[in-house]
C-alpha positions, 0 to 999 in steps of 0.5 A: 547884663545881671539884670538879663542874666537873672530873669533868663535864669529864673525863667529857666527854672521856672520852666524846668520847675520839677526837675529844679525842685528834684535838684534841690531835694537831692541837695538837700538830702546830701547835705543832711547826711553830710552835716550829720556825720560830719558835725562837730563843735570845739567847745575851747574858747581859746581857739577863737583867737589865731593861734598866731597872736604871740600871746597865743603862742606863749598859751598854747606852749604852755599847754604843751608842756602841761597839757593836764591845765586844759583838761583838768577836773578840779574837785573841791571838797569842804568839810565842817572841820579839818579831820572830816575835810581831810578824810573825806578827801582822802577817801574820795582820791583813793576811790577815784584813783581806782577808776584808771579807764576814766582819769590818768591821773588823781592827785590830791593837792597838798595831800596824800603821803608826803604831805600828811608824812612832813606837813609840820615842815610847812609850817611857819617855824615859830608857829610849829614851836609853840605847837610842838611845845602845847603838843609836849604838855599835853603827853599824858592828855595824848596818851589817856585818848592813844589807850582809850578812844571811848567816853571813859577815855575822854573824860580821862583826858578831861581830868588830865586837862583841868590838872594844871587848874588844881595845881593852880599852874593856870586860871580856870579861865584858861579853860573856857574854850575848852571847855565850851568846845567839848560842851557844843557837840554833846549838846548838839546830840542831846538836841537831835542834831548832828554833831563834830568836833575837832581836834585840831581846832583844839590845840591850835584855835581857829581852823584856817579856810585852807583846812576846811576847803581841799581839792582834788586834781582830776586827769579825765580821758577826754571823749572828744567825738562829744559834745561834752567830752569830760560828762563821763569822768565828771558823772563818775565823780559825783556817782562816787562821792554819793556811793561814799556817802561823804555828805551824811558820813563826813558832813562834806560838800563836793563840787565840781569845776574846771577846765573840762567842767566849764567847757562841757557847761558852755555847751549844756547851757548853750543847748539848752531849751534848743528845741524848745526855743527853736519849735516856738521860733519857727512857728512865729516865723511861719505866722510871720510869714502868713502876715507878710504872703497871706498865702499858704501855697507862698509860705510852703515854698519859702519855708522849703527854701529856707530849709534847704538852704539852712542844711546846704549852708551847713555842709557847706560850712562845715566842709570849709571849717572842719568843726563850729564853735560857740561862736559861728554855730550862730550861723543857722540864727543868720542864715534865717534871719538874713535868708529869709530877707531874700526869699521876702522880697522876690515873693512881695515883689511877685504878689505885686507883679501878679496883681498887676499882671494877673498871670504866674509865669510873668509875675515871677520873670517880672518879680526877678526883673524887679528885684534882682539886682537889689539882691544881688548888691544886697548879698553882695554887701552883706557877704562882704561886711561878714568876710571883713572878719577874716584879716583879724585875728578873731578866729571865731568870728572869722569863721563865723563871717566866712559860714555867714558870707557862704550863706549868703550866697546860698540863700541868693542863688536858692531865692532866684531859683528853687523859691521861683520853681517851687512857687511854680508848683505850688500855683497861688492865686491871683492876687486880688487887692494892691500891696499899697498902704494908702493909711500910710499917705498923710506920713510919707507927706509929713516926713516930705515936708519935714525931711530937713528937720528929721535929717537935723534931728537924726544927725543932732541925736547922733553927735550928742550920743558920740561922748557916750561912747567912751563909756562904752564897757568891753568884758572880754572874762569869759567867765562872765559870760557863762551861767552865773548859777551853775555850779562850776562857774559858781565855784570857779567865781567863789575859788577867784576871790581866794588870792592863794587859790591861783584861778586866776594866775598868771604863769612863766615858763623858764628853762631850768630851777636857777632861772625860775627861783629868780623870776619868782623872787622878782615878781614877788617884789611886784606891789601887785602881786600876792605870792608866787611859788615854784617846785622849789616852794615845795622843799621846806624853808629852815629845815635845820631849826624846824627838825630837831623841834619836831625831834623832840616832840617826837621823843616826848610823845613816843610812849603816849603815842604807842601805849597799848590799847585798854579794852574797850568800856561798857556803856556802864563804865562809860555812864560811870565815867560821865557822872565823875567826870560831871562831879570833877568839873562841878567841884572844880566851878564850886562857887566861883564867878567868871567864864571858866566856871560857867563853862565848867558849870555847863559842861558838868551839866552835860556830862551829867545829861549824857549819863542819864540819856540813853546809850544810842545818845552817848554812842553819837557824842563818842563818834562826834568826838573818835571819828576826827580823834582817830586821823588826828592821832594817825597824822600826828604819828606820821607827822613827827616822822618827817624827814629832810627834804630836797627838791630830788625827794620830791614826789613825782606828782608834784614835780608832774604839776611844776616841771612840764613834759619836755624839762620846762619850769613854771613859776606860779603868780598869783594876783594881790585882792579879788583877781574876780575884779577886772581892774584889779586882774588888768593891773596886775597882768599888766605888772606881770608882762612888764617885768617878764614879757613870756607870761602867759596863763588866765590873767594875761589870756583875759587881758590879751583876750580883750585888746585882741578883740577891740583891735579885732572889731576895729579892723573888721569895721575898716574892711567892711566899710571900705569893700561895702564901699568899694561895691557900692561904688561900682554899681552905683558910679554915684559917690552922692549915692554911696554916701546916702547908702552907707550915712543911714547905715553908720548913724544905726551903727552909732546910735546902736553903741551910745544905748549901749554905752548909756544904758551900761550893756556890755560888748562881750566876745559873744555879742560883739558878732552883731556888729558885723551883722547889723552892717550885713542887714543894715546894708542890705535894706539901705541898698533896696531903698537907693535903688528904687529911690534911683528907679524914681519911686517915692511914698517909701512907706506906702509902697510894696518895698517898705511892706516887704522890708518890714516883714523882713525885719520882723522876722529877722527879730524873730530869729534873733529873738530865740538867741535872746532866750538862750540859757546860755548869757553869751548867747542871751547877750548877742541876741538881745546886741542884735535885736537893737541893732536891728531896731536901730536899722530899721528907723534908719532905713525908714525913717531917716534913708528917704528923708536924706535921699529926698525927692529922687532924680529925674533923669532914668538910672542904668537897665541894670538897676532899674527898669525903663521909665515905662515900666516905672510909670506901669508899676506906680499904678500899682505900686 
C-alpha cells in the first residue's frame, strides 16, 4: 500500500509537473518572506537548557534580582602606574556617564567619590598605621610639592628627603630606592622615550595589581532586534576611549569584556566567513551532484528542490520555535546534508531505470517504486533520531531536533513530488551506460569470501576500544568554545586566573543582611573558597582604630596641603634648581661606596644633564612627575576627610550591586586557585553546593551545564534507539533484520567515540550535535542496504545503491566541512565531529553491514518493501 501510494503520487506530479512546480515556487516565495520578516537568533547560551531545571530556576531568579548581571559590559583599564590607571578610568567613566541614551548606568568599581574619600578605611589597620606615619614624617616634602608643583619644587622636596642623611638620622643606602626611582623617568625622557612616575609607589612600595587595573561596569540599553544587541554600546565605549586619547595621555590600555560583549562575539565569530564558506560549499555541492548525476538537467532539479526545501524548513522552524539559537541554526547544514541524500537516492535510481527503460515517465515512476519505501523508512528513522532530544532538558538541541525532524519530512516530500516534476520538465537525455561498477567485482567477491573475518575484526576493534570511553572528555565550559584570540574572551580568561576577580564566582541569595553574614562566614571556612563578600564587606572593620589614625594625619598635614601656591618658575629658575640639586647630591655621595652613594651620583648626573638639555626635555620630565602628583595630592586631601561608614551610608551604586530589585541580599563566593582550571572549578562548585544547595552563579552553571548535557545525551540515545528500533520492527517485522540494521549503527557510534577518546578530542555542548546526526544519517544508509538485501540484492559495492550512498556521504561531508571551516571554535568542533562520525558511518554501511548480512534470503519480501521477483531479476540485469 505504501509503495502504491508513493507511485500514484509521483505519477500525478509528473503528469501535472508545471502545476506542482508553481506550487513549489509559491511555497518558496512565501517561506522566504516569512523567514526574512521573522528571522531571529537568541545568542544567550543560558537558554540552551530548559528553564524547568532546578539549578536554572535559581539562576533565572538571580538574574531577575540583578538583571545587569546578564547585560553587563565590563571595561578593563590597565595603566602603567596607579595614578595613570585611576585617572584614565575616572575620565572614561565621566565621559560614558553622559551618554544616557546608550547606558542605563556607568559605575567605576571601587572608585568614585565614595571610595576616593574613604579608601584609607579599607586598608588593613597595620598598613594604614605605617602609611599615616610616613605621611606625617613627609609633611615638609608634601608641603614643598603642594605649594610648588614644578621642577623647582621637586628639587626642594628632594632636599627635604635627603636631610635625614645629612643629619645622620638614616644611612645613605636607605635612599637608594627613591633616588633610583627619581632617576629613571629623567633617563627615559633624555633617551627620547615616554616616562611616568608614581608617588604612590614611592610611598607604599610596589604597586598592587588591583591599583594598576580598574574596572568600569556599564549597563547598556540592548537592541535585541539586532544580531549583536550590544554593538552600539561597545562601539561608543571604544570611540570615547579614542576621543579621550587614553593611550597617549595616560599610557592606558582599554579592553572590553562581560556577558553582553561575549554574547555579541558568539554571533560575530559564528557569522565570520559565512558568506564565503557558503559560496565555496555551494560550488562543491554542485560539482558533487554533477559527478553523481552526470547531467545538468538532473543537477538543476536537485539544487532547486534543496533550495525550496531549505527555505520551507527555515520558515517552518521559525514558526515552531520562534528565535533560533547557536545550536539550532545548524539546521541548514543538516538539511543540505541529509535532504540531498533523499534526492540523490531518487535521481540515481532514476538513472538506473532510465538506462533500462529509456522512457522518462516510466523511469521516474519506476524510481519511485524502487526507493519509495526505503526513503520513507529512512526519513522516519532519521526524524526519530533527531526528535529524541525533545524529552530531555537540552532545549537547544531539542529545538534543532524539532527543526531537523520537520526538515526530514520536507526533504522527503519534496524528493517525491517537486523533484520528479522538475526532472520531467527539464527532460534529461537517455542514460547510455549502466551505473554498475564491474571494476569493484573482485572486492565484492573478496568481501564475500572473508565476511566472517571482517565481522570478527570489526567487532574486535570495537570491543577493544570500549575501555577508552572512560577517558572520553566532556568540556562544557562555554568560554572554551569561543575564539580565544577575541578581546572579550581573552580578557575574561585572563581575569578568571585572579581569584579576586569574581569571574567564576558562586552567588547565593538570602533574605536579610544577617543571613548574608552567616552564609558568608560559613562558606568562607571552606578550603576551596578564597574569600566571600556581601554588602557589609563595604563597611570597613576596625573603624574605631582607623579613624583616629586618619585624624592625626589630617591635623599634621593640614598646613602642608593647604599651603599657598608659589608663582610658577621660569625655565632659568628650573635650570638653577636642577644644578643646585645635582651639586647637593654629588656632595652627599662624596667618595662613599655603596648602593645609596651610587644612586645619588646617578641622579646628580641626570639632573645635571637635564639642566644642560633643552626646555622641551625639562617640560617632559616635569609632566612625568607632576601628572601623577596632582591627583595624588587631591586623593590625599579627600582621603584624610574619611568619616564613619555604615550600611545605611553606602552609596546607591554600591547597594544596587548587592541588594536585588526585590530586596534579596547577595553573597559572592570566590574560588581559591585558578578558576579557569576545570578541576579546580568543579571542586569549588561541589563544595559550595554541599554547604549551600541554593547557590548559583558562573561556577555552578559550568558544573551543572556539563552534568545536564551528559544526562541529556544518555536519555536521548536511549529514546533514539528505542524509537528507531520500534519503527524498524513495525516495517521489517523481523527481529534479526532490526539487529542487522542497528548493530552497524551502534558500531559506528562506538568507534566514533573511541577515536575521540584516544585522540583527546573533547565533546562539548556544540559538537555533541554530531551524535544524533550520526543516528539520522547512519540509520538511513543502513536501511537502504537492509531493504536492498531483503529484496535479493548482492554485490553491493558494484551496485547503483553504493554509488548513491557514496555521493550522498560525500555531499554530506562537504556540508559538514563548511562548519569545520568556521572561525567559531564550537561550530568548528561540531564540523570535525560530524565529519568523523560520517566517515565511521559510511565505512560501517559499505563494508561491515554487507559482511554482517551475508547472502540474501531466498523467499521474496512483501510488496511494500521490494518489487516482485520478476522485477528483481530484471533489475539485476542492469545493477
